[in-house]
C-alpha positions as CSV (number, residue, x, y, z in Angstrom):
1,X,7.7,1.1,10.6
2,X,5.0,-1.2,9.4
3,X,6.3,-3.2,6.3
4,X,3.2,-2.4,4.3
5,X,3.4,1.3,5.0
6,X,7.0,1.3,4.0
7,X,6.0,-0.2,0.7
8,X,3.5,2.6,0.1
9,X,5.5,4.3,-2.8
10,X,5.3,1.1,-4.8
11,X,1.6,0.8,-4.1
12,X,1.0,4.3,-5.3
13,X,2.8,3.5,-8.5
14,X,0.3,0.7,-9.1
15,X,-2.5,3.2,-8.6
16,X,-0.9,5.5,-11.1
17,X,-0.4,2.7,-13.6
18,X,-4.2,1.9,-13.4
19,X,-5.1,5.5,-13.9
20,X,-3.0,5.6,-17.1
21,X,-5.3,3.1,-18.7
22,X,-7.5,6.1,-19.3
23,X,-5.2,8.7,-20.8
24,X,-6.5,12.2,-21.7
25,X,-7.0,14.0,-24.0
26,X,-7.6,11.4,-26.7
27,X,-7.6,11.8,-30.4
28,X,-10.6,9.5,-30.7
29,X,-12.8,12.2,-29.1
30,X,-12.4,14.5,-32.1
31,X,-14.7,13.4,-34.9
32,X,-13.8,13.2,-38.6
33,X,-15.3,16.0,-40.6
34,X,-17.3,15.1,-43.7
35,X,-15.4,15.3,-46.9
36,X,-17.8,17.7,-48.5
37,X,-16.7,20.4,-46.1
38,X,-13.8,22.6,-47.2
39,X,-10.6,21.3,-45.6
40,X,-7.4,23.3,-45.2
41,X,-4.5,22.1,-47.3
42,X,-1.8,20.1,-45.5
43,X,1.8,20.0,-46.6
44,X,3.4,16.8,-45.1
45,X,7.1,17.2,-44.7
46,X,9.0,13.9,-44.3
47,X,12.8,14.1,-43.7
48,X,14.6,10.9,-44.4
49,X,18.1,9.4,-44.2
50,X,18.7,5.7,-44.6
51,X,15.0,4.8,-43.9
52,X,14.7,2.2,-46.6
53,X,13.0,-0.3,-44.4
54,X,10.3,2.2,-43.3
55,X,9.8,4.8,-46.1
56,X,7.5,2.7,-48.3
57,X,5.1,1.7,-45.6
58,X,5.0,5.2,-44.1
59,X,4.2,6.8,-47.5
60,X,1.6,4.1,-48.1
61,X,-0.3,4.9,-44.9
62,X,0.0,8.7,-45.5
63,X,-1.5,8.3,-49.0
64,X,-4.3,6.1,-47.6
65,X,-5.5,9.0,-45.4
66,X,-9.2,9.9,-45.4
67,X,-7.9,13.5,-45.7
68,X,-7.8,14.4,-49.4
69,X,-6.2,17.9,-49.3
70,X,-2.6,16.8,-48.6
71,X,0.7,16.4,-50.4
72,X,4.0,14.9,-49.2
73,X,7.5,16.2,-49.6
74,X,10.3,13.7,-48.9
75,X,13.5,15.5,-48.1
76,X,16.3,13.0,-48.3
77,X,19.7,13.7,-46.7
78,X,22.0,11.5,-48.8
79,X,20.6,8.0,-48.1
80,X,22.8,5.1,-49.1
81,X,20.2,2.3,-48.6
82,X,17.8,3.2,-51.4
83,X,15.4,5.3,-49.4
84,X,15.3,7.9,-52.1
85,X,14.7,5.3,-54.8
86,X,11.7,3.9,-53.0
87,X,10.3,7.4,-52.4
88,X,10.9,8.3,-56.1
89,X,9.1,5.1,-57.2
90,X,6.1,6.1,-55.1
91,X,6.3,9.6,-56.5
92,X,6.3,8.3,-60.1
93,X,2.7,7.2,-59.8
94,X,1.2,10.0,-57.8
95,X,1.5,13.7,-58.0
96,X,0.8,13.9,-54.3
97,X,4.4,12.9,-53.5
98,X,7.7,14.6,-54.5
99,X,11.2,13.9,-53.5
100,X,13.9,16.5,-53.1
101,X,17.5,16.3,-51.9
102,X,18.5,18.1,-48.7
103,X,21.6,19.4,-50.4
104,X,24.5,20.7,-48.5
105,X,23.7,21.4,-44.8
106,X,24.6,25.0,-44.0
107,X,27.0,25.7,-41.1
108,X,25.2,25.8,-37.8
109,X,22.3,23.7,-38.9
110,X,21.4,20.2,-37.8
111,X,20.4,17.9,-40.6
112,X,16.8,17.4,-39.6
113,X,16.1,21.1,-39.0
114,X,17.5,22.0,-42.4
115,X,15.5,19.3,-44.2
116,X,12.2,20.5,-42.6
117,X,13.0,24.2,-43.1
118,X,13.9,23.7,-46.8
119,X,10.5,22.0,-47.5
120,X,8.6,24.4,-45.3
121,X,9.9,27.4,-47.3
122,X,8.2,26.0,-50.4
123,X,5.0,25.0,-48.7
124,X,1.8,26.7,-49.7
125,X,-0.8,25.0,-47.5
126,X,-2.5,26.4,-44.5
127,X,-1.1,23.6,-42.3
128,X,2.2,21.8,-42.1
129,X,2.6,18.3,-40.8
130,X,6.1,17.2,-39.8
131,X,6.5,13.4,-39.4
132,X,9.2,10.7,-39.7
133,X,9.6,7.5,-41.6
134,X,9.3,5.0,-38.7
135,X,5.6,5.9,-38.3
136,X,2.4,4.3,-39.6
137,X,-0.6,6.4,-39.9
138,X,-4.2,5.3,-39.6
139,X,-6.6,6.6,-42.3
140,X,-8.4,8.8,-39.7
141,X,-5.3,10.2,-38.0
142,X,-4.9,13.4,-40.1
143,X,-8.6,14.3,-40.3
144,X,-8.9,13.9,-36.5
145,X,-5.7,15.8,-35.9
146,X,-7.0,18.7,-38.0
147,X,-10.3,18.5,-36.1
148,X,-8.4,18.8,-32.8
149,X,-6.4,21.8,-34.1
150,X,-9.6,23.5,-35.1
151,X,-11.7,22.7,-32.1
152,X,-9.0,23.6,-29.5
153,X,-7.8,26.7,-31.4
154,X,-4.2,25.7,-30.9
155,X,-1.4,26.7,-33.1
156,X,0.2,23.2,-32.9
157,X,-1.1,19.7,-32.2
158,X,1.2,16.8,-31.5
159,X,0.1,13.2,-31.3
160,X,1.6,10.5,-29.1
161,X,2.0,7.1,-30.6
162,X,1.8,3.4,-29.7
163,X,5.2,1.7,-29.6
164,X,5.4,-1.5,-31.6
165,X,7.6,-3.8,-29.5
166,X,8.5,-7.1,-31.2
167,X,11.9,-8.4,-30.2
168,X,13.0,-9.6,-26.7
169,X,15.3,-6.6,-26.4
170,X,12.5,-4.2,-27.2
171,X,10.1,-5.8,-24.8
172,X,12.5,-6.0,-21.9
173,X,14.0,-2.5,-22.2
174,X,11.6,-0.2,-24.0
175,X,8.9,0.0,-21.2
176,X,11.6,1.0,-18.7
177,X,13.1,3.6,-21.0
178,X,9.7,5.1,-21.8
179,X,9.0,5.3,-18.1
180,X,12.1,7.3,-17.4
181,X,11.0,10.0,-19.9
182,X,7.4,9.8,-18.7
183,X,8.7,10.7,-15.2
184,X,9.6,14.2,-16.6
185,X,6.2,14.8,-18.4
186,X,3.7,13.0,-16.3
187,X,0.5,13.8,-18.0
188,X,-0.5,15.4,-21.3
189,X,-3.2,17.5,-19.6
190,X,-0.5,19.1,-17.4
191,X,1.6,19.7,-20.4
192,X,-1.3,21.4,-22.2
193,X,-1.9,23.7,-19.2
194,X,1.8,24.5,-18.6
195,X,2.5,28.2,-18.5
196,X,6.3,27.9,-18.7
197,X,7.7,27.1,-22.2
198,X,10.1,24.7,-20.6
199,X,7.2,22.4,-19.6
200,X,5.8,22.3,-23.2
201,X,6.7,19.5,-25.5
202,X,6.0,18.1,-28.9
203,X,6.5,14.6,-30.4
204,X,8.7,15.1,-33.6
205,X,7.0,12.0,-35.1
206,X,3.8,13.9,-35.5
207,X,3.6,17.7,-35.4
208,X,0.7,19.5,-37.1
209,X,1.1,23.3,-37.0
210,X,-0.5,26.3,-38.6
211,X,1.9,27.6,-41.2
212,X,1.4,31.2,-40.2
213,X,2.1,30.4,-36.5
214,X,5.1,28.3,-37.6
215,X,6.6,31.2,-39.5
216,X,5.8,33.6,-36.6
217,X,7.8,31.5,-34.3
218,X,10.7,31.5,-36.7
219,X,10.2,28.0,-38.0
220,X,13.1,25.5,-38.0
221,X,15.5,28.4,-38.7
222,X,15.0,29.7,-35.2
223,X,15.9,26.2,-33.7
224,X,18.4,25.1,-36.3
225,X,21.0,23.9,-33.8
226,X,18.5,22.0,-31.6
227,X,18.7,18.1,-31.6
228,X,14.9,18.0,-31.4
229,X,13.8,21.2,-33.1
230,X,10.0,20.6,-32.7
231,X,10.5,20.9,-29.0
232,X,11.9,24.3,-29.6
233,X,9.2,25.4,-32.0
234,X,6.5,24.3,-29.5
235,X,8.2,26.2,-26.7
236,X,8.6,29.3,-28.9
237,X,4.9,29.2,-29.7
238,X,4.0,28.9,-26.0
239,X,6.2,31.9,-25.3
240,X,4.3,33.8,-27.9
241,X,1.0,33.0,-26.1
242,X,-0.1,30.4,-28.7
243,X,-1.7,27.2,-27.8
244,X,0.2,23.9,-28.0
245,X,-1.9,20.7,-27.6
246,X,-0.4,17.3,-26.9
247,X,-2.9,14.4,-27.4
248,X,-2.9,10.6,-27.1
249,X,-3.4,8.9,-30.4
250,X,-2.2,5.3,-29.8
251,X,-5.1,4.0,-31.9
252,X,-4.1,6.0,-34.9
253,X,-0.3,6.4,-34.9
254,X,2.2,3.5,-34.4
255,X,6.0,3.7,-34.3
256,X,8.9,1.3,-34.0
257,X,11.9,3.4,-33.0
258,X,14.6,0.7,-32.7
259,X,14.8,-2.9,-33.7
260,X,17.9,-4.4,-32.1
261,X,19.7,-4.2,-28.8
262,X,22.5,-2.2,-30.4
263,X,20.1,0.4,-31.8
264,X,18.3,0.7,-28.5
265,X,21.6,1.2,-26.6
266,X,22.9,3.7,-29.1
267,X,19.7,5.6,-29.6
268,X,18.6,5.8,-25.9
269,X,22.1,6.8,-24.7
270,X,21.7,9.9,-26.9
271,X,18.1,10.4,-25.8
272,X,18.9,10.2,-22.1
273,X,21.9,12.5,-22.4
274,X,19.8,15.1,-24.2
275,X,16.9,14.7,-21.8
276,X,19.1,15.4,-18.7
277,X,20.6,18.4,-20.3
278,X,17.3,19.8,-21.5
279,X,15.5,19.2,-18.2
280,X,18.1,20.6,-15.9
281,X,20.0,23.2,-17.9
282,X,22.4,23.7,-14.9
283,X,25.8,22.4,-13.8
284,X,23.8,19.5,-12.2
285,X,22.9,18.3,-15.7
286,X,26.0,16.1,-15.9
287,X,25.0,14.5,-12.6
288,X,21.4,13.9,-13.7
289,X,21.9,10.6,-15.5
290,X,23.9,9.2,-12.6
291,X,21.1,10.2,-10.1
292,X,18.4,8.8,-12.4
293,X,20.3,5.5,-12.8
294,X,20.8,5.1,-9.1
295,X,17.1,5.9,-8.6
296,X,16.1,3.1,-11.0
297,X,18.4,0.6,-9.2
298,X,17.0,1.6,-5.8
299,X,13.4,1.4,-6.9
300,X,13.5,-1.8,-8.8
301,X,16.5,-3.9,-7.7
302,X,16.8,-3.2,-3.9
303,X,13.5,-4.8,-2.9
304,X,14.1,-8.2,-4.6
305,X,17.7,-8.2,-3.4
306,X,16.5,-7.5,0.1
307,X,13.9,-10.2,-0.2
308,X,16.5,-12.7,-1.1
309,X,18.9,-11.7,1.6
310,X,16.6,-10.9,4.5
311,X,13.8,-13.4,4.1
312,X,11.8,-13.8,7.4
313,X,13.0,-10.5,8.9
314,X,11.1,-7.2,9.1
315,X,13.2,-6.0,6.2
316,X,12.2,-9.1,4.3
317,X,8.6,-8.4,5.0
318,X,8.9,-4.9,3.5
319,X,10.8,-6.3,0.6
320,X,8.1,-8.8,-0.1
321,X,5.4,-6.1,-0.3
322,X,7.6,-3.8,-2.4
323,X,8.5,-6.6,-4.8
324,X,4.9,-7.7,-5.1
325,X,3.8,-4.2,-5.9
326,X,6.6,-3.9,-8.4
327,X,5.5,-7.0,-10.2
328,X,1.9,-5.6,-10.3
329,X,3.1,-2.3,-11.6
330,X,5.1,-3.8,-14.4
331,X,2.3,-6.3,-15.3
332,X,0.0,-3.3,-15.7
333,X,2.6,-1.5,-17.7
334,X,3.1,-4.4,-20.1
335,X,-0.7,-4.8,-20.5
336,X,-0.9,-1.1,-21.5
337,X,1.8,-1.8,-24.1
338,X,-0.3,-4.7,-25.4
339,X,2.5,-7.1,-24.4
340,X,2.4,-10.4,-22.5
341,X,2.2,-9.6,-18.8
342,X,4.7,-12.4,-18.1
343,X,7.4,-9.9,-19.2
344,X,6.8,-8.2,-15.9
345,X,9.1,-10.9,-14.4
346,X,12.0,-9.4,-16.4
347,X,11.7,-6.0,-14.7
348,X,15.0,-6.3,-12.7
349,X,16.9,-6.9,-15.9
350,X,15.2,-3.9,-17.5
351,X,16.1,-1.7,-14.6
352,X,19.7,-2.8,-14.6
353,X,20.0,-2.2,-18.3
354,X,18.4,1.3,-17.9
355,X,20.9,2.2,-15.2
356,X,23.8,1.1,-17.5
357,X,22.4,3.3,-20.3
358,X,22.1,6.2,-17.8
359,X,25.8,5.7,-16.9
360,X,26.7,5.8,-20.6
361,X,24.6,8.9,-21.1
362,X,26.5,10.7,-18.3
363,X,29.6,10.7,-20.5
364,X,27.9,11.2,-23.8
365,X,27.9,14.6,-25.6
366,X,24.3,15.8,-24.9
367,X,21.9,16.8,-27.6
368,X,22.6,14.3,-30.3
369,X,19.3,12.5,-30.2
370,X,17.9,10.7,-33.3
371,X,15.0,12.2,-35.2
372,X,12.6,9.9,-33.5
373,X,13.9,10.5,-30.0
374,X,11.1,12.5,-28.6
375,X,8.5,9.9,-29.6
376,X,9.1,8.5,-26.2
377,X,8.5,11.7,-24.2
378,X,5.3,10.4,-22.7
379,X,4.6,6.8,-22.1
380,X,1.7,5.7,-24.4
381,X,-1.8,4.8,-23.0
382,X,-3.8,1.8,-23.9
383,X,-7.3,3.2,-24.0
384,X,-7.4,3.3,-27.8
385,X,-7.3,0.2,-30.0
386,X,-4.0,-0.3,-31.9
387,X,-3.8,1.0,-35.4
388,X,-4.2,-1.4,-38.2
């Protein structure tokens, strides 16, 4: 076989990477309504636990929103790092923020689901916004999300963020890990048109939902044992025939999920274990992480290894093309993440680390993903400018 033809899968990945510079739908296409128009009230629900390094900045960006008709309820689950004190300090100078303890978690409930349900029961706004502390919100994020909800007629709108990558570990590993999740949910447009509830998703970092529809779907009580309950709520809404709309908002929503190698390893082991179980839901679920890890090794490590071992042979020619396309693909991927393209040279290390995490996920109890886990469900696009 012709070496270039044999490298076609890697070439097609480069085409896909180029196409993803123009993600759709985009939040920027929904204009902000004028303030003199009546706006539905939004109750923001923010569950926290040991988020002291994030809670202040998150609340600050929420309160700076150009959407006036909002209030924020922080539901703290026994933080020991001063999260509740920071939130209470903010609440002391504005009536738009209140802090309540989660209290004792009832049997059969996961902590996050209980926190959200407790606050939702006391909400009186037409809309509910569920978010998390590791997010930063542009001033136009909420008014545009409300506009998207109204224009599409959906029951739920979920916004995809830009990932803020700063450390070496984040830059080497996170693009690979985001790509593994993106392989399951390839395009937001396909998700929005999905007929099966299994193919619907929501990013727990930003879920705006009509309160009436939320209650109709049973709210968090109906998904109280789910590790990512907003997934379940979105799926229940689709099963009821209600619209669920996933939208790219990298210009308006920024997140930093993990900061260290240890946090990345621990958090993504849980995410990958949960993802394999959720995607397959069969006896093959336990084999899913192994297969995915082997796939990553075959795709990204075999070509450079073959190039080194078979230089000058027909296999070496194929390996040269495949390795070249691989470098181009990762250069495009890093550019989309607003990262130096030279990090593309580290892609074999990222692939190896990803395979190791998949191996760890294979033996991990599935379903214990962190509250921010699903922020990575779809790899972010770079069409919008980063949020300030």
